[in-house]
C-alpha positions in Angstrom: -2.8 43.7 -28.6 -1.7 44.2 -24.8 0.9 41.8 -23.8 1.1 40.2 -20.6 3.9 39.3 -18.7 4.2 35.3 -18.0 3.7 34.6 -14.6 6.9 32.8 -12.9 6.0 29.2 -12.1 8.2 27.7 -8.9 9.0 24.2 -8.8 7.2 24.0 -5.5 4.2 25.6 -6.9 2.4 28.0 -4.9 3.8 29.7 -1.7 1.5 30.1 1.3 3.4 32.6 3.8 2.0 32.7 7.1 3.2 34.8 10.0 2.9 35.5 14.0 4.9 38.2 15.4 8.7 37.5 14.4 7.7 33.9 13.2 7.5 33.2 9.6 6.8 30.1 7.4 5.9 28.8 4.1 3.9 26.1 2.7 4.0 24.9 -0.7 1.6 23.7 -3.1 3.8 20.7 -4.7 4.1 18.1 -1.8 2.2 20.2 0.8 5.0 20.5 3.0 7.3 23.5 4.7 9.4 25.1 2.7 10.9 27.1 5.4 10.1 28.2 9.0 12.1 30.7 11.0 12.2 33.2 13.9 13.3 36.8 13.7 15.4 35.9 10.5 16.7 32.8 12.0 16.0 29.4 10.4 14.4 26.9 12.7 13.6 24.3 9.9 16.0 24.4 7.1 15.0 25.6 4.3 15.2 25.1 0.4 15.3 27.9 -2.0 12.1 28.9 -3.8 13.5 28.5 -7.0 14.8 25.2 -6.9 13.0 21.5 -6.6 12.5 20.2 -3.1 15.6 18.1 -2.0 15.8 15.2 0.3 12.1 15.4 0.7 12.5 18.6 2.7 9.4 19.2 5.1 7.3 17.1 3.0 4.3 14.9 4.4 5.4 11.2 4.1 1.7 9.5 2.9 0.6 6.5 3.1 3.9 5.6 4.5 7.1 7.0 5.8 10.5 5.6 5.0 11.2 2.6 3.2 9.4 -0.6 1.9 11.4 -3.6 0.5 10.7 -4.7 -2.7 7.4 -2.4 -2.9 5.6 -5.5 -1.8 3.1 -6.0 1.1 0.2 -8.2 2.0 -2.8 -6.7 3.6 -6.0 -8.7 4.5 -4.6 -11.6 2.7 -4.2 -10.1 -0.7 -0.8 -8.9 -2.1 0.3 -5.6 -3.6 3.3 -4.4 -5.5 4.0 -0.6 -5.7 6.1 1.2 -8.1 10.2 1.1 -6.9 11.0 4.8 -6.1 14.4 3.9 -4.8 15.6 1.7 -7.7 18.9 1.5 -7.0 17.9 -0.5 -3.5 14.8 -2.2 -4.6 12.5 -0.1 -2.2 9.6 2.0 -2.7 10.3 5.0 -0.1 7.8 7.9 1.3 4.8 6.9 0.1 2.6 9.0 -2.7 2.5 12.3 -2.2 5.9 14.2 -2.6 4.9 15.6 -6.1 1.1 15.7 -5.8 -0.3 19.0 -6.1 -2.4 20.0 -2.8 -5.0 22.3 -2.6 -5.6 25.2 0.0 -8.6 24.4 2.2 -8.1 27.2 5.0 -5.9 30.4 5.1 -5.6 33.0 7.5 -2.3 35.1 8.4 -1.3 33.0 10.9 -2.2 29.7 9.4 -2.9 27.5 6.4 -4.6 24.1 5.7 -3.7 22.2 2.7 -5.1 18.9 1.3 -5.3 16.4 -1.0 -6.9 12.8 -1.6 -5.3 9.6 -2.5 -7.4 7.9 -5.1 -7.0 3.9 -5.8 -3.6 3.4 -7.8 -1.9 0.3 -8.9 -0.6 -1.2 -5.5 -2.8 0.9 -3.2 -6.5 0.2 -4.1 -7.7 2.6 -1.2 -9.0 6.0 -0.9 -7.6 8.4 1.7 -8.7 12.4 2.5 -5.6 14.0 3.7 -5.6 17.3 5.8 -2.4 19.1 6.8 -3.0 22.2 9.2 0.1 24.5 9.8 -0.3 27.1 12.2 2.0 29.6 14.1 1.3 30.8 17.6 2.9 32.0 21.0 4.8 28.6 21.4 6.0 28.0 17.8 4.8 26.0 14.8 2.2 23.3 15.3 1.7 20.9 12.4 -1.7 18.7 12.6 -2.4 15.9 10.1 -5.7 14.2 9.8 -6.1 11.0 7.2 -9.6 9.7 6.9 -10.3 6.7 4.6 -13.3 7.4 2.6 -13.2 4.2 0.7 -15.2 1.3 1.2 -12.9 -0.9 2.9 -10.2 -1.2 5.4 -6.4 0.2 4.3 -3.0 0.2 5.6 -1.5 3.4 6.5 1.6 5.1 8.2 2.3 8.8 8.4 5.6 10.9 8.8 7.0 14.1 7.8 10.4 15.0 7.0 11.6 18.3 8.6 15.1 19.1 8.8 16.3 21.2 11.9 18.6 24.1 11.5 22.1 24.9 13.0 21.4 28.7 11.9 24.3 28.9 9.7 27.2 26.3 8.6 27.1 22.3 8.8 25.5 20.8 11.6 29.0 19.0 12.7 29.6 21.8 15.5 26.2 21.4 17.1 25.2 20.0 20.4 22.3 17.4 19.8 19.6 15.8 21.9 17.5 13.0 21.0 14.7 11.1 22.8 15.5 7.8 21.4 16.4 5.1 23.9 16.1 2.2 21.2 17.6 2.2 17.8 16.3 0.0 14.9 19.6 -1.1 13.2 19.7 -1.3 9.4 21.5 -3.1 6.7 24.3 -1.1 5.1 23.2 -1.9 1.3 19.3 -1.4 1.4 18.6 0.5 4.9 16.2 -1.8 5.9 15.2 -3.1 9.5 17.7 -5.3 10.9 17.0 -5.9 14.6 17.5 -3.1 17.5 20.0 -2.2 20.0 19.8 -0.1 23.2 21.6 3.2 22.5 22.8 3.9 26.2 26.6 4.3 26.3 26.9 3.8 22.6 27.6 5.8 19.7 23.8 6.9 18.9 23.3 7.7 22.5 22.2 11.5 22.6 20.0 11.2 25.4 22.0 14.1 27.0 23.3 16.8 24.6 26.6 16.2 23.3 28.7 17.6 20.3 27.1 16.0 17.2 31.0 16.3 15.3 31.4 13.9 12.2 28.7 11.6 13.2 26.6 10.2 10.5 23.1 9.1 11.5 20.5 7.7 9.3 18.3 5.3 11.7 15.0 5.1 13.2 14.4 5.4 16.8 11.8 4.4 19.5 11.1 3.9 23.1 11.1 7.5 23.2 11.8 9.7 26.3 8.6 11.9 26.8 7.7 15.0 28.9 4.7 14.8 31.3 2.6 15.9 28.3 3.6 12.9 25.9 5.8 15.0 23.8 9.2 13.7 22.7 11.7 16.3 22.3 14.7 16.6 20.0 17.0 19.4 20.1 20.1 21.2 17.9 22.1 23.7 19.4 23.8 26.1 17.0 27.2 27.7 17.1 24.9 31.1 17.9 23.8 29.7 21.0 20.3 29.0 20.0 18.2 25.8 19.9 16.2 24.5 17.2 13.9 22.4 18.7 11.0 19.4 17.5 8.4 17.8 19.4 6.3 15.0 18.5 3.0 13.7 20.0 2.4 10.3 21.6 0.9 9.2 18.2 4.2 8.9 16.7 6.2 6.0 18.3 8.8 6.3 16.1 11.3 9.0 15.1 13.9 9.0 12.2 17.1 11.1 12.6 19.5 11.8 9.2 22.3 13.9 9.2 22.0 14.5 5.6 25.2 13.0 4.2 23.8 11.9 0.9 22.3 14.9 -0.2 24.2 17.2 -2.9 27.5 18.5 -1.4 26.3 21.7 -1.4 23.4 20.9 0.7 24.8 17.8 2.7 24.8 18.3 6.6 23.4 21.7 6.4 20.2 20.5 8.7 19.3 17.4 10.7 16.5 15.6 9.3 14.3 14.6 12.1 11.2 12.7 11.0 8.4 12.1 13.1 6.9 8.5 12.1 3.4 6.5 13.1 5.3 3.4 12.2 8.6 2.0 11.7 10.4 1.3 8.6 9.1 -1.6 6.0 5.9 -1.4 8.2 3.7 -2.2 5.3 5.6 -5.6 4.9 6.1 -6.0 8.9 3.3 -4.4 10.2 5.6 -2.6 13.2 3.2 0.4 14.0 1.2 0.1 10.9 -2.2 1.7 11.2 -5.2 -0.2 9.9 -8.0 2.6 8.8 -11.6 1.1 8.6 -14.0 2.7 6.5 -15.0 6.4 7.7 -11.9 6.4 10.2 -9.5 8.8 10.5 -5.9 9.3 12.4 -5.2 12.8 13.7 -1.3 13.2 14.7 0.5 16.4 15.9 4.3 17.9 16.0 5.8 20.9 16.2 8.7 23.1 16.4 10.2 26.1 18.3 13.4 28.3 18.8 14.6 28.3 22.4 
């Protein structure tokens, strides 16, 4: 009998590579996220190796809520719900349900790919969502468009985020210059990292409204009251030691932006990228309602963000 070599199965599943000119990106089957995005060999978004499990939610869509939910509990339309604690050491549920879900290929061309999945009713979230994420490379860089549609029979709570890390190009982020659009920081408690008030950043340790060296600063905070350009986009920029700038923009459907210096990742990966996470709602929004979206049956929400190298 003829023997066939076993097919290598990667931890992130099938790899969907797309190109445009000197740009290259890879979208993955497991989690439906971006494993890498580079321009002319220079990383714009910090990658993770194809033969390793995705760490720190690198590049992943965060649905149906981003960030943390205290105790995994919330109330919606007068009913109380409990979801599994996926950050048990802090008593939180974090980043929704889709990090390890298998996504399906919907459409593919040389410079674009669309992946999708369905959130079926489950314990603590008895609602049904169809989700599509379209990744496109073009003359101005990468654009990511996410559409979530309520295909169930009743209204549902919804929030969306994604978890790319801006790349310094090489080395750690400490020598980079950073510019952030957030004028207000959502403070968090030191133990569970849940919201604990707000503060203006101007003049303080978290003021990166104008570019300045990041240094040893440790950041894991959500920002809001975002400074936007004339098109409504809010920009984060990270200048590497090579003089190039990895930039990420978010549209007006994202009032919040989480910034994370990656200090809690494995030491071999810590501070190798800057988590720059667009969010439609604040941390703990399922409980607080801060930015939470209510999707009626048949209603959908479309969000856009993108990245480029300048």
